[in-house]
Residue, then its C-alpha position, 0 to 999 in steps of 0.5 A: x272633834x279628831x280625838x273622837x275619830x281617834x277613839x273611833x279608829x282604834x276601837x275600828x281596829x281593836x275590833x279587827x284584831x280580836x275577830x282577825x285571832x277568834x278567826x285564826x284561832x278557830x280556822x286553825x284549830x279546825x284544820x289540825x283537828x282534821x289533820x290529826x283525825x288523819x293521823x290516827x286514822x292512817x296508824x289505827x283506821x277507822x275503830x282506833x279513830x274512834x276509840x280515841x275520840x271517845x275515850x281518849x280524846x288528850x291524844x289529840x294534844x299531842x298526835x301532832x309533835x308525835x309526827x314531827x318526832x317520829x316521821x319528822x313531819x312537822x307541818x300538824x304541828x305547825x298549824x295547831x301550834x303556830x295558829x294557837x300562837x299567832x291567836x294569841x298575838x293578834x288578842x294581845x294587840x286587840x285588848x291593848x289597843x281597847x285598854x289604851x288611853x289616849 
């Protein structure tokens, strides 16, 4: 009886970590996209924003790093890459709890 309860608690905690990883990934991704769009809009205006969205979507990958290097404003990079790293760690913890056997 105690082993079954322990296994079900580990599964519950594993699912909790995986859900937190997904929410962290989604939330930091959306917020990072908004910050990147504000940066591009500040430099190039609305037309530049639309052109970068349609023709050069890879720009959004590096705009947060550009802002950090050029203007020493590392907050967008912390949101994007810190959120990605945090989600990765939470997912790895959840996955390791899910696969471990007692």
